[in-house]
N, C-alpha and C positions, 0 to 999 in steps of 0.2 A: 619698170614692165608691164608690157600690155596685156590686157585683158581677156580673158577669153571672149566668146561673142555668143551671143544668147539671139532666137530668134521666133517665133511664135508660127504653130504648125497646128490649124484647125482648134483653137483656142488650149496648147497644152504647150508650156513653157517648154525649150531643147536646150541641153545644153553641150554646144560644139567648143571643144576646146581646139587652140589655136597652137598647132605644134610648138611653131616656132617663138610662142611666146612663153610656154612652158619651159622650152631648154634655156633659156633667158635667166627665167624664174629658176630653174635648177642648178645652174651654172654658179648660182652665188653671186648675180647682179643684183641689180635694184637702180631704181629711179632716185636720184638724190633730191633731196627737198630742201636747202637751205644748209648751213654746216650741221652738219650731224646727224641728217636724217635722212632714211630713205622710206617710201611710200609705197606700198603697193598702189597703180593707176585703177581709180575704180572705175569699172565699165558705165555705160553709159545705158537709156533705153531700157530695154526689156532685161537687164541685169536690173533696176531696182524692183522692178514685180517679182524677180525670184527671190532677192534679198528680202521683199518684205512678207514672205509666205513663214508659215509657220511650219515647225517640225511636223505634225500630224497630216500637216497640206503635202510636202513632202511624202509621204507612206501612202495617204490615199492615192495621190496622182498614181504612182507606182502602182499602186494595187488596182486602180482601173486598168493600168495597161496590161499587165501580169498576174492576173486572179489565181489562175492556175496552177502559177509556176511554183514552185519549193521556197517559201519564206525563212525559216524557222527548225534548225534542227534540234535536238537534244539526245544526246547520248551520255548514257549513267556509264558507259565502258565497264558492263560486266556483262551477264549471261543475257539480258535482254537485248533486243534488235531499237537501233535508235527509231524515235518516233520525230514526225515532222507535223507542223502545220503548211495550209500553203499561204499564199496572200489573203483570199477569200477567207477564208476561218481565221486569221490573226484581226483581219478588220472587223468580221462577224463577233469576234468572242470581245472586244474593245468598244463596241456598240452595246452590247452589254450592259457590260461593267458603265458606260459613260451614265444610260441611261438610270441608273443605280444611282449613282453621285449624285446626279442631277436632281433626285429625287429627293434624299436624302441628306445633302449638303447646302447649306447655308451661304452663299458665293458671294453676294452683295459687293460682285465685280472682280475683286482679287481672293482667287483661293487659291494656298498650296497644300496637298493632301502627301500625308506620309507613306510610305510603302515599304513595309518589315517586313522581307523574304528575301529567298537564297535564290539562286537564278535555276531555271527552269522552260520547261516548253512554254508556260505562260506570259512569260517575262513579255515579251514586246507586246503584245496584248494588254494586258496592265500599264506599262505606260502609255501607251497610245489612247487608251481607256483613261486616263486621268487627265491625260492632253486636252483632249475631247470635249470635256465638262465645260468651258476649257478652266482648267487647274496647272498648274507646274507641278512637276513632283517632287518627293523628297525624298531619297534613298536613306534608308534606316538599315544600318547592318545588323544582323542579328549577333555577332560575335563579337562587337565591339565593346568597351567597357560602359556596361550600364549607365553609369556618372556621366561618362561622355557624350552618352546617346539622348539622356534627359536633359545636358546642357543645350545641345543643339534642337530639341524639341521645343524647350522654353525657352531660348533664345530666338529663334525663327517663329515662333505663336504661330506654332503648329496646335490647329484645331481636330484634326480629324488625321487618323490613319490608319491602313489599309492592311492588316498582318493575314499573313500565309495561316491557312487552315491550321497544318500541321506545328507551326510555330507560336499558336495563342499558349499555351501553357507557360513558355518561357518567356513570351513578352508581358504575361501580365507577373509574373514572378519578380522579372526585372524592377517592373514599373506598377509595383502594386500601387493601387488607388488611386493612380493618377488619370488612367483612363477607363470609359466602359463601354460595353456594347451601346453601339445604337441602334442597331439593327440587328437582323438575322445576315444569314451569309450571303455572299452572290451567288445563288445556283452552284451552277457546274464551276465555276471559275476559281474555285478555290479560295476564297478571301473571306474576311469577314473587316468589316467597318468599325473600328472605337472612336469614341469621340473625348475629349478632353473634360475632366471634372469638372465643376466650377468652383471647388474648393481644392486648391493643390497647394497649401502650406509647406507641405515636406518636399512638393517639388521645389520649391523657392529655395528651400533649406539647400538640397540638393545642387543646385544651380552658384551656390554660394561659394560650398564645398569645393567645386569644381573652379573657381575664379581663385581661391585659396592656394588651391593645388597646382596652379601655373602661372600664377601671377609674378611667382620671382625672377621666371623665365624673361620678363618685361625689361629688367634693370641691363640686362645682356646690352640691349640694341641693335641687335643684330637681328635682320630678316630674313625670311626664305619665305618661297612662293607660298602665298595662305597665310604667313606670320607676320603681318604687320604690327605695329603697333596702335597705332592709331587712322583714320582714316586721311586726317590731314596731313601725315609724314611723308604719304603715297601718290598722292594725287596732284597732279599739275594741269591749271587750265590753258589750254594751248589754242581753246578756239572762241569765239564768242557769238553762234551761232544757237545759243540756248543752252536747257537741259534735259536731260531724261528724267522720267519721273516713275519711279518706282509702283504709284498707286495707280498707273496708267492701266485700263482693264484691258486682262487678258494677255498683258505684254511679256509676263515671264513662263519661261519654258521649263525651268528645275531651280532647285534650292539645294546645294552642298556645304560641306563646312569640311574645313581642314583637320588636320590629325591632333594638331596639339603637340605635335612632338618638342616645340622649342616655344610655345607661347601658347597664350587663350585660344582654344579654336575658334576660328572666326566664321562666320554665314558668309556665303556667296551665291546672289539672287542673279541668275544668269535669263536677260530677255531672248528672245528669238531671233532679233535683230543682231545679236551679238554671239551666235553659235550656227546661224543657219549661212552666212558667207563661206564659215570653215568647211562644211558639209559640201558644199557646191564647189569649190576649188578644189577642196583634195580630192574628188570626183574625179574629175578633171584630170589632176594631176597624177591618181593612181589609174586611171585611163578606166574604171570600174564596169562592166560590161553587168548584163542579167546573168550569165554563165559565172562569174566570180562567186566562189564560198570564204566568207570572211569568218574570223574566231572572234567571239566576243572575251577579249582573255583581260580587260581590267573590267575591275569590280563596279559596281552602281554608285559606290560613294566617290571614285575617282572620274572626273570629267574625262579622260578620252574614252570613255564606254560610250559615251554618246558619238563621238565620231563612230567607233567601229558598228553601232547598232544601227545608225540614222545612214551611212553612206553604202551600207548594204541594201536596208528597207526603203531608201530612194530611189534604187539603181535597180530592182526587180531582182537582185543577186539574194544570193542566201546565206543567213547568219546561221553560224555552228557554237552551240552552247553546253558546256561539261561542268558537273557540278565542280566546287571548290576544291576538293581534295584530290581531284582528278587533277587541277591545276599542280597540286604539289607534288607530284608521282613521271616524272620526267619519260619512263619507257610507256606510259599508259597514255602520256599524253599524247607523244609522239606518233605513235600506232593510231590514235583517234584523228590526228588532224593529219596526216599526210600518207595514211596508208587507208583507213576507212574512208574518210570524207575528204579527201584531197585539197586540202585550204590552199587557196591562191593567193590571199593578203592575208598577212599578218601584220599590226600592229602591237607591239612590245617594248617594256622596259627593257634597258641592257642586261641587268640583273637576271627578267625574268627567260632571257634568251639564255643567260648562263648555266641557268639552271640543269639544260638539258645536256649538260657538259661535252666538253670538244668531240668525243666519241661520237653523240647523235646527231651534232650539227654538223658533223662532216658526213656520215653517212646518209643522212636523212633530210634535216632541214636545208642546206645546202649543196646538197649532191648536185650531181650532173644530173638526175632526172627527176629532180625534185617536181611536187605538183606547186609549189613555192613560187608565184610570179614577181610580188613585191613582200619585201621586209621592210617597216618603218618602223624606227626605233626613235622613243625619245622618254622624258621624264627623268633622263638622269644623263651624266655627260657620256659622248658616244663614244664606240670602244674604240683603241687603240688602233689605225689601220694595218702595222702588221699582223695584231691577232685575225680581225675580220680576214687577212688574206688567209693564215692559219686554217680558217675555217673552212673556207670559200674554194667547191674543187673548181678546177680549172675551166673544163665546162658546165660549169652552174651558170645559167642566165639569169638570175635573180636579181631584179634592181632592186640598191637597198638606199634608202632616205634617211637624211638626218632630220629628227622633228623638234622641234623650239616652242616650250609656250609656259604661260602659269595660269594657274585655277581663275587668280582675279582678272583675267581676261581670256575667260575660256574659249576656246581650250587650246589650241594651238596659233603660233605667231609667224613661225618662219618655216619654210621645207629646204631639203637641199638632196637632191639627187648625187650620189657618187659617181663619179665617170668611173664607165668600165676599165677605161685604159689602168688607171690604178692598181687593179687585181693583178697587171700584169709580172710576170717573174723579175723584170728585169727595171721598174716602175720601183720610184725611190720610196723608200717606207715611212720617213717621216713627213712623208705628205699631209701637212693639216687640212682639217675637215671643219670648214665654214658652216656656221648655222644658217646660211641660206639666205633667201631673199623673202621679204613680208609676203604674208597670204592677204587674199584678196579682204577689203577693208581694214588692214593692218599696219599701224605707224609703228617704225622701230627706231628708237634716239638713242644713243650713248651720249653720258654727260660725265663729267669730272666731279669730283668733291664739291665745287664751287658751280656747278649747276650748268658750266658751259659745254657749250657741243664738243665733242672729239671726232676729227675728223681722220686724225692717223695718232695711234698709240693706243693707252688701257681709259677705259671707263665702265661706267654700270649701266646695264641697258633698262630701258624705259620703253613700254609699249601701252597703246592704247589704237585711238582710231577715231573717227567722227561715230561712229555708230557701235564700235567694239566697244561697250562698256556691260561692266556686270557691278552691282549693287553688294556694299560690304557691309555686314553688319548693319546698324541702324542707320545705315546711309538711306536717306529719301528723293533725294534728289540731286544728280550728277553733271556737270556742266559736259556737252558733247566737245569731244574730242581729250578728255581727258587720259592722261598716261599716268600709269602704273609703275611705281620703282619696282624692282626685281630681285634684289640681294644678288643679282648674276653679275660679275664682273668679264666683259671681254677685251679682246685687243683687234683693232680697228686697222686695219692694215691692206690700202687699195679697194676701199669702198666695201671689202667683205669683211663680216666678224668672227672672231675666233675666242672660243671657250673657255675661260683662265677657270673659274671657279665659284664656288658661293664664297660670299662675302662671310657666310658663318663658316667655311672652312678653311679662311684664313688664319694661320696660328702665329705668332711670333715665338721659335724654337731657336735657343741657343744666339740669338741675337738676330737671325734673320726672319722676316717677314715672308709664307709663300704658302701656295694651297696644298693641303694634305693629297688633293686628288692627285697633284704631280706624282706622289707617292704611288697611289694606288696604278698608274698609267707605266709608271717603271717598275712596277709587279706584273704587266701584264705581260710586258716586253719579255720576260723570263719565260722560254718555252716549255716549262713544269711545273707553270701555274695553271691552273683550270678556270679560278676566280678568284679575287680577292678582294677587300672590303678594306679601310681604314680608320681606327677611332683616335681621336685626343683624350684618352681617359683620364677623367678627371684633370682636365687640361694641364696635367703636367708628363703624362708619358704618351708617346706617339706607337702606336699598338698596330701592327700589319696582320691579317686574319685572311688566312690563303688555304683554297681548296685545292689539294695537290693534286697535280696529275704524275702519276708514275712514281718513281722514285724520289722523290723530291728529299734532299738534305737540307735542312734548316740553316745550317754552317755556311753550307756555297752559298744559298741563296742570300743573305745578308750579303758574303764576299761580292756577287754579283751586284746587287744593289749599290755596295759600298763605291763600286768601278762606276756606276753611271748616277752615282746621286753625291751633291754636295754634303758635308757633314753635319749639316742642322736637318738634313732631310733622311737621313739613314733612321729607320723604328727601332724603338728602347726592344723591340721583343715581337718577333714570328710566333704566331699562333695557330696549328694547325687545326683546320675543324672541316667537317666530310659535306657541308650543303649552306652556304650564307643563307642567313633567316632572313623574310622579307615579311615585310606590312603590307596590309591586305591590299593594297596599291602596286606591290610587284615591285617596290622600290628595295634596298637594302634596310635591313632595323637594328637603326645603331644601338639603341636602348638594350635590344637583345645582345648584340655583340659585348656589350659593356656587361650584361649580366654574367656572358658566358667568361669573360676575363677574370669578371670575380669569382666565379667558380675556378679558374684556373690557376688563380693564387691561393686561394685559399685548399686547392690540390696541392699546390705548391710547401705550403705550409706544413701540412700534413706530411707531407713525402719528406721534408727537411729532416728530418732525426738522421743524426749520421751514426753510425756502427762502431764508428774510432776514428783514430789519427789518419789510418791509412787512407781510409776513404775519405776525410778531408781534405786529404792532400789532393788525390785525383780529382773531385771536384773542383777544388780551386784554381787547379792547374787547365781545369775545362772551362772555368769562367775566364780567368786569364786571356786566354786563348779566344774565346768567343769577342771578348771586348776589343781587343786588338787586333782580330781579322785574321787569325792565324789558323793553318787547317788544321781539322781535329784530329787528325792523322798524324800529326807532325809528332817528333819527339820529345822527350820532356823537356820544359822549362829548367834551366839554369838554376840550380838553388840562389845564384848572386843575381840574376837577373832585377833590374830595378825598371817599376811600372814605367816612370815618365822617360827613362831611356829606351824602353825596347817597340814605343808609339804610342803611349799613353800621351795625356793631358790632364790638365785640372777637372774639366768636366768628366773625361774619362771615367778619373780617379773617384768623383762622386759616385757615379754609376756603379764603379768596381766596390765602393761602400757599403749602395744600397744593395747590390746584389748579395753579397757577402751578408750582410744582416739579416737577407730574407732567407739564405743558403742556412744558415745557425739557427734562427729562430729565436732572435735575442739581440738586443744591444750589445755591439763591443767596444767600450770605451776605449780612445786611444788610439782605436783603428785605422782614421783617418790621417791620422800624421805619421804612422807605421808605412801606408802605404805612398805616401808622397816621398817619404823617405827613404824606407829600407827597402831591402830584399824581399824577394817572395817568399825565401826561406824564413825573415823576419814576419812577413804578417803570417804566416803558417804557423809560427810560437807566437806571436800575439794572440793567436785565436785560441790555438789550444790550450793556453793558461786558463782561457775562461771558461770553453767547454768541457775539458778534463783534465783539470787541477789535481790528476794522479799522478803519485811522483812515478811510477814502472812505464804507464804509457809517455812521459816525456823523457824517457831515457831510451826509448824506443827509435825516437827520430831517425837518429841519424842512420841506421841500417833502412828506414823506410824510405828516405830520402836518396839513399843512395843506389837500391833497387830501380825504382823509378828513374833515377838519371844516368844509368850506367851509359858508357859512350859517347857522354856530352858533358864534360866538365865546365866546371866556372871561368877556368882558366881559357877556353876556348872560346866561350862566350864573349868574355871583354876583348881576349885579343881579336873578334871582329871588328870590335867598336872603337876602340882607341889606336888612332893614327893620326903621329904628327905629320904637317907639313912644314917646309920653310920657304916662306916667300915674301918678297918684301915690294916695298909701294903703297899704295893707298888699300889692296886689301892685306892684310894681316892674317897669316895660319893661327888658326885655332885646332883643340881637339877636334875628332869627327864629331862627337858628341855636342850640341850647340849650347849659346847662352842662354842660361835660364835669367840669369838680370847684370845688366851692366854695372847698373847704381842704383838700385831700389830706395831713391831719395835722398839720397847723401853724394851731392856732386863735388865733390873735391879734387882738386888736381895739384901735385907736389911745383915747387915754384920753377923747377926746370922744363917746364910743361913735356914730362914724361910721365903720362898716366898709366897706372897699373890696371892687367885683366886678367880676370880669372877667368875658367872655362871648366867645366863639370869634367875635364879628367883630373889633374892632378900640376898643373902647374901655373904660375902665376909669374906674366909678362910685364916687362916694362917697356915701353913703347914710344919713341919719338914721335911727338903728334905731327911736325911738319912733314918729316921725311919718310914715317912709316917704318922707323928701322927699331930692331929691338935690341934695346939696351944692356937689358938681361933677361933673365929669365928663372925660376926656383921652382922645382918638383916638390910638391907637400905629400904627407901622408896617404890621402885619397881624394876623391872628386872633390870640385870647389863648386858653389853654387852660390856663394856670400858675395858680396861687392867691397871694395875698398875700400876702407877709410884711413883719412891720413893725421898723424895724431898733431897735437897742436902746436909742437915746435917743427914739424914739417920732416924732421928726422926719420919718421917711421910709418908704414903702413900695418893697418889692422885687416886681418881675415879669419872668417871661421871656413871650419873643412869638414867633411863627411867624417872625418875620425875623429869627431868630438873636440879636437883641439882649434884655439883661438891663438892665429901665428900671427907674432907681431915681427914685422919683416924691417930690415934698413933699406927706407928710400931709394938709397945710393947705390947698393949691389944686391939687394936683394938675400943678404944672410940673413940669418935668424938672429932675433934680439932675444926672443922670451916667446916659449910656448905656455899658454894656462890650458888645463886638462878639466873638460866637462866630462857628464856620464853619457851624453847623445850627440849624433850630430849637429854640426852648427851651421846653419843656410841662413841664418839673420843677420843683417850687414851691420856692423858697430856703428856709433853715432860718439862723438866726443864732446866733453863739456869743454865748450872754449874758456871758461875760467880757469876751474882746477884741472883741465886735462886729464880729467877718469874717460874710460872707456868704457861704455853699458853695451854689453852684445846680449840676447837671445840664445837659446839652446831646445832643441827637442829634448833635451831632460825634463821641462814644463819649469826651467827658472832661469832669470835675469840675475845677469853679472855684473859688478861695478869693479873696472880691473886699473890700479894703477900700473903704468907697465913701465915707468920710471923706478919703480921701487920694486918691480913684476911680486907683485902680490894681491890677491883679490880684496877688497873693501869690503864687500857683501855682497853676498848673493839670496836669491827671493826666490822662495816657490809660487806659480803661478796660479794653482789649484786648479790642475790640470787643464790638459791640452798645451802640446808643444808650442813653442814660439820662433814662429819663422818670419815671419817680418823683421823691419827693422825698428827698434827703440826711436822716440822721438822725444827731444829735451827742449823745454822750454825754460826763458830765461826768467822771465817774471810772467806768472808768478813761477820758481823754479821748481818745475815737475818734469818727471819721467813717463813717458807713457809706452804704455806696452798691447798689444794687442795679439791674441794667442787663437791657436787654431780651436780652442775648445767655446770659443766665443767672447772671451773676455776682453773687455776695455779696461786695463788697471790704471791707475793714476800714483804713482811713487816718489816718495821722499830721496831726490837722486845721491844726499849726501849720507842719509840713513839707511835708505831700502824700506822705511818703513811703509805701507799702503795707506794711502788716503783716499781713494774714494775706487770704487769698479762698478761697472755696468756689463749685464749680461745680453749679449744681441741674438746667443741662442744657435746661430750659424759659425761656419768657419770664418774667422778673417788672415785673409791672404795679404789684406792691405795692410801698408805699413801708416800708421796715425800721422800727420800733420798737424802742424797749429800757427798760428798767430797770436799776438797779443790778448786776443778774448775767446779765442774759440781752440779748440782740437775736434778735426774730423777724422774720419776711416770708414772705408768701403767694405763692402760686406756681401758674399757669395747669396745673400739672399734679395740683392738687386737693389740696394740701396746705399747712399751714401748718408752716415751720423754726423750729428754735429754737435758738440757737447759746451758747456762753459767749462772755463778750466777749475769750479767748484763741483762738477759733476752732474749737471744738469742737463738732463737732455733739450735742444730749442729746438731741433726740428731734424726731420729726414728727409731725403729727395730720392726719390724713387725711379727707376729706369724696369727696362723690359729684359734685362739679364744680368747675371752674376757679375759684381764689380772686384777683379781681381787689383786691378792698378790701384797707386795710390794717389790720394790728390795732391796737388800741385798748388800750392799757397807762394806766390813771389813775393817779394818785396818790389818788383817793378810794379806791380797791379795791386795794390793796397785791399782791393775789396772782393776781388774775382776769385774761386777754385777752378781749378781746372781739374778733369780726372776721366779717363775712358772707361766702357762696359762691355762685355759680351755681347749687347744688343747691337754691335758696330758704330754706336755713335761716341764723340767726343762731344763731352758737356763742359759748358761754363756756368755756374750758377755766381751769384752774391751772397753775403755774410748773411742773409735772411732764408736763405734756400730756394729762392727763386732763380726760376731760368733765365738764364741771360739770351743764352743762344746754345744752340748744337749742330754737331756737323757731323753727319753720315759719310761713315770711311768704307771701305769695300770687304772688311772683315771685322773680327772682334779686336779690341785693343784692351790687350793684356798690360803694356807696360804705363810707366810712368810720363804720362805729358813735361816737357820743359820748357820753361818761360824764358826768352831771352831776346837783347837788344845791344845794335852793333849799329856804331858811325858808318861802317861800311855798308849797312843796310839802310841805309837813311832815317838811321833813328828810329824806325817800327818797331812797336814790342810786339814779338812773334811769338808764335808756340809750334814746338816740334812735337809731333807723336809720332809712333808707327803703329799698323794695324797687324794682325796676325800673317796676314797674306803675303808681306813682304813691304809693303805701301809704306815708303818715309812721307807725312805730310806737314807741311808749313802753313800756319795759319795764322791771318791776323788775329792777336789774342784778344782784339774789343771787340771785334764782329764777327768771329768764326767765319770768316771766308776765307776760300784757299788762294793761297800764294805762289804755292808750288807744289810738286808732289814728284817723287823716283820711288824705283818699283826695284828693289834686292831681288837676288835671283833666288831666296829662302824664305821661308819660314823666319819671323820672328816674334821671338818674345820677352827680349830685353828692352829695358828702358833707354831713348837717344838722350846725349849727353851733350851741350854745346858750348864751345868756346873759341870767342869772336865771330868767325866766321865758319871755323869749321863744326862739323857736327858726326858726333862718333856713335855706332850703334854697331850690336853684336847679332847675329847670323844663322840661322840653324843651317847653312849653306858652309860650314866650319870656318867663315872669314869674319873678322872686324871690318867696319868700313868705317873711313873717317869721308865725308861729304863737304864738297866747298860749296858753299853760300853765296851764291850771288845776285845782283838785280839784271834782268834785262828787261825788254821792251814790253816784254808779254809777261812779264814778273813769273817767273820761273825761276825754280831752283836748282 
């Protein structure tokens, strides 16, 4: 990008912008400099002179030209008329302060002077007076926590501080004993000088307290602008041209501190050489003239205030200042800015702009006849384009800019002007807004995690420049050309940078990594949202805060979000608020939002007292509809409705469980099992017994349900879902309700190659594996979720059913040989003892059973101490143990002969995964995200952590003696060794709930392969040794079942109502 041109006229440097160059800048171009870099070309000649000027020299130069013009306006927005100072007055008052400070401050070549004040008419004179000493000014916010201010003053070794006269009492009470009056007040300027006391033991204690308060955040390892763990991690020397020294006389302009939101507050010392190029270039970009009126929107502690103040005062323009309280009052602020003072240039955070509200923005800020010529938004992610279009009147002529930068390289780094054509009605709304090109003297780089340059793709932004350098904390010298890590991630596309989000805002949820700002952007797309913000509350819940516009309905809003967002990005809860809380810097105050949510939870708990059974039923239905995305005004839920077959899944079931316990205000033992296996009626009855164990209330239940569900019977509900098809070939029809598990860990087929398939309707089918023909089918008493198990002799198959029966069917024709009755649903898949022939199976009645199918008798049964048995038992031959996992979080070792417990381990979270074992260890997955490994004597050996719940059962194969394979909801398929060390992991495209299957075939070059499926329907064939993909196929529906391979045929069930048999073969490209 070409640089603006400078020329000298009568000893004065005149800035003349080159419009073509500015168009290149604003269009998002930029001259490449090496791989992954772009740099604004540094101007030569007179630019060097201008860049070497100080902030005070810029102001004094303008004052010499515009002495009688109005420089500062202050409007209290009350009955008093606004006051103003001319440039001559501003300079005169500044000189008085300068003389005073030169007399009373021991400079020693390097001086920093604090300024403790609110914004007012004297503010520019105070800042200019300090700069002329010469000294750096260090703003201290009177409203900041005293401990934070103390830390800042101590850490920056501040010896002097100017206190506004009417703030003296507040200052002394906040910092008692630490400073003393060093002189009388400064005439009529309204300031008093304080000096640091020589004895400040208490001050040191306060500093230690601040460190202890913020230190824990360092462990997070994430940085934000202004929150780097240590200088060595954030700087990269890219120049051999020497160093910049903080001790150089009169080099510093101002000293700021970061807010300490996510780390220890950091001191940032900014030289004139760093900030002056910003001022000069933005003057050109915004085309500032003496006729402009700018607004001081930012507080002094936020470095964009320097740009606002000095762009105005270096141009002969005016700066408008209002009290802080007025900035929080949209109506009064808009009247002051756009009616009384006709502000032409506004630089603000998007959140501050949103505080006006859509009505004021459309009718005033961006109206057809607005005074606003330039709107520059920065400090946060740029608003969505369609939101801007909805705000901007079609005849509005305001130029809108996207600014980007970090405090560590103060203040702005890039700038982009939004092209006017994007606001036309027929322009696409998904037009991405780039960060723009680097400002003068600034260099921008994008690097990957290895530090390599990124030309196309995603990476982290680094910012610096030869002399665009600030000193962080205790830095004394910094190499010229140092680049600072930003913590911001972008996508590089066609040499343009597109903001993706903060590193700190990237979370992993339901196995997918994404940036929570994408949720905010999606919510902004919804027309009834005035403003919104997102928090990752306690790293557990994704909460969307919305300032509603018109009559926003929460349920409808969530439904809209579900249409536009993947499931993992849909918020857990939507909270309506009147206005977004702001930090002093005009950004969204996340800590305040968390407090709002805490109060919201407390209020919910107080309001959760239920008046009786009827209210419980009504609120239970509302929760059901909300979690499943059903319309709030829809008819009542059928009492026979099953959560998992009404659109729910295991994760939603866990949320339903949490919401119910929040609703009733207490723990409900056994609730999760009922949600997973029972109807809403059974869930209701279960809760009712806990809450209202009064006989007459239980007796009234049927009338309550009948009244609520009139006209919508259970028969109608299930008639809609159960629909059998008859197809042949490789697609074998099953019921409309999908497979839950084809084989949950017990992969057996009968000898005639006719595997048996169950579906959660009520049908068992035996299908010829080669032809896909149905050999026989048998209807059982209710839905089926368990997998078939073949008897020792091969003549029978055993399967559990929702009617509480364990069915033993003849494998030849499907006729019933025997049924065994349990007291609840049987989802567990049975396992056979190859020596004795006994069949072991669990039930939701919290028992595990040993059945002799030949004698048609129960050999023994064992109560599992609370918690249904959902998964399959696992049998170890040596030692002869039976392992059982429960939804109550227990892993039990049982004697298979006697039924006596050998040992148990409580994991505290539900175990959907089936345990698997080898000769040394037994392993099981848990929804807490871990795979646990135990010795056969019950000693926990290790646990392997993933980033999502583990519903998948571990696969331990005789083909791979030392490897364990399993999937996780974090979308990875894992392989670890028997010591719990990761060997490889493969990222699938969705969660992995089913159990992987290891196989080897002569027809597949004898490779040891692994079959696994992800819930989005992808079937993955991986090299079991390396984890590399050998092949992939996509089924037309979701898959929650586990694949089974026989020879070169892979069989798996799909939620589009089909069982698929896929032929695996080798091609030149290794596709399956």
